[in-house]
N, C-alpha and C positions, 0 to 999 in steps of 0.2 A: 297593322293598325288602321282602324277606320279613319276616314278623312276628317270627320269632326273631332276625333281624339287627336289626330295629327295636328289639326289647327290649334287646339288647346295647348298641345305640347310646344309648338313653335312660338305661340304668343308668350307662354311662360318662359321659354328660353330667352326670347328677346327682352322681356321686361325685367325678369328676375336676375339674369346673369349678364348678358351682353350689354344691354343699355346701362344697367347699374354700374358695371365696370367702366364703361366709357365715360359716364358722368363723374365717377370717382377720379379717374385720370385727368379729366378736364378741370375738375375743381382744384386738383393739386397744381396743375400748370397755371391756372388763373391765380392761385395764391402766390406762386413764384413771381409772376409778372407784376403783381401788386406789391411785392416785397414783404408779404406776410409769411413767406416760407423761402428759405435760401436754397431749397433744392439739394440740401446736403453740401452746398458750397461747390458743386461740381457741374460744369457744363455737360459732361458726359451723362450724368444722371438726368438732367433736363432733356437731353436728346433721347434717352431711353423712355422717359415718360411720354414724350411726343410720339415716339415710334409705336408704343402700345396703345396710345389714344387713337392714332390713325388705324391701327389694326382692328380695334374693337368697333370703331366707326364703320370700317369696311364690312365687318361681319354683321353689324346692325342693318346696314343698307341691303346686304344680301338677303338677310332674313325678311326685310320688308318686301323685297321682290318675291321671295318664296311664299310669303303669307298672302300677298296680293294675287299671285297666280292661283293659289289654293282656294282662296275666296271665290274667284270666278269659276273654278272647277266645281265648286259646291253649289253654285246657283241653281242647277237643275234639280238636285236632290233636296236643297234647302231654300225654297222660294223666298223665305223671309229676307235672305241676303240681298236679292235683287230689289226688294221693296225698300230696304234701308239705304242701299246705295243710290237710290233715286232721290234721296233727300239732300237738299243743298246744305253743305257743311259736313257731310259724312263721306269719307273716302274709305279705301279698303282696310287700312290699318285700324282706324277707329271702329269700323264695322266688326272686324275680327275681335278686337279687345272687348267690344260690347257683347257680342253674341256667344263667344266661346264659353264663358263661365255660366251661362243661364240654361237651366233645364226648365223649359216652359211648361212641361207637364206637371211639374211640382208646384209651379206658381198658379194655383187654382183661383186666386183672386188678384186683382191689380194691387191690392194692399200688400200681398205677399211679395210681389215683385218690388214694390216700393221699398219695403223693409230690407229685402236682400241687397238692394242697390244703395242702401244707406240713406233712403229718403223717407223712412218710416216716422210715425208719430206715436209717442208713448205718453199717456196721461195728458194729452193736449199739447205736448211739447215735442220738438224734433228730437230724435233719439241721439243720445250721447254715449260714448264708452263709459262703462261703470267699473271702478276699481274692483278687481277680484272676479269679474265676470268675463266670460268669453264674449267676443263680439257677435252680434246677431246679424251682421251684414258683411258683405264681401268688400274689403277696403279697396282693392284694385278696381272692382266694378264701380264703386262710388267715385273713385278718381276718374275713371273713364267717362262716366256720365257727366261729371263736371267739365271735363275736356270737351265733350260734345256740346254742352251748353255754351261754352266759350267759343267754340267753332261756329255755332249758330249765330252768335253775335257778330263775329268777324265777317261771316259770309252773308250777312243780312238775310238770313233764312226767314221764311214766313213765321217761324216760331218766335222771332224777335218781337212780334206784336204782343205776345203773351207777357214777355218781360216788360215791355213798355207800359202795358196796362197795369200790371202788378206794381211796377215801380211808381207809377203815378198815384195808385191807390195808397201805397205805403207812405209816399211823401206827404199826401194829404191827410192821412189818418193815423200815421205813426211818426209824427215829427220829433218825438222824444227819442226815437231809435237813432243810433249813429248812422251816418251815410253808408258805411260798409255793411251794416246789418240789413239795411233796406235793399241794397244791391244784392246781397246774398239771398235774401228772402225771395226776391223777384227771380233770380236765377234758379232757385229751387222750385218755384212755381212752374217755370218753363220746363224744367227737367221732368217734373212729375207728369205734366200733360204729355210730353214726348213718350215717357215710359208707359203711360196709359194707352197711347196709340199703338206702341210696339206690342204691348200685351194683347190688345184686341186683335190686331192683324195676325200676329203669330199664332195665337190660339185658334183663330178662325181658319187659317191655312191648314193647321194640323187637325181640324175637325173636333176641337175641344170646346167645351161649353164656355160661354162668356156671360157676364152679367151686365145689363145695360139699363139705364144710363149710368156710366161710372166716371166720365170725364167732365163732370161739372165742377167748376171752380168758382167760388163766390168772391168776386172782386168788386163789391158794391152793387152787383147785379148778378143774375144767373144766366149762364150761357153754356151751351154744350159745344165744345170744340170738336169738330169732326176731322179725321185724318186727312181727308181729301182737300181740306182747306190749307194744308201745310205741305203739300207735294207728294203725299203717298199715292202711288199708282192705283188704278182700279183693280179689284180682285177678279 
């Protein structure tokens, strides 16, 4: 199995099986502690739940270590990994979850990547799931991008300035929107600029064509955000 395929398999195993099971056991234990579940009325059953929670937590941590090691092994053959890891707020697991599902050759425009990551716009509105239609984006990738946006906020990444500018714009120009909508819109703006930078860097590294300028966002004015402003290393 090629290393990139192995990375995808390990990320899938971590998120779809091991972490999911750990969360399920944790939720059951939490419900027992809160009194919402009597655990079958048995201390032994609660002990069994705790045992398997710890077992899945251990497996998840082991997978985290394996994924981190593989990510570093891949840096030479996949230079985009080193680029992403240089950004404040992104460590090995987030980098793996972000890069594993993306085929950058197929994303021939930044709009294609935005849509695949759940950040697309249809008829002037952000894309929503439609009843009876298959999703046009990768749900897990969308979740990862939002995790990265949250990590940028916590780490006070340079990308935070995009959120702050967008939030100030929405507060001033969209006072009718609920606060949570303004927050999410600003987070989405930040995420899209980050994805635009990822698209440009990755396509450039792979010798694939890019279209410029593409990272213009109108926030009451026009400005082109360049990757170097946000911690991307020189190519």
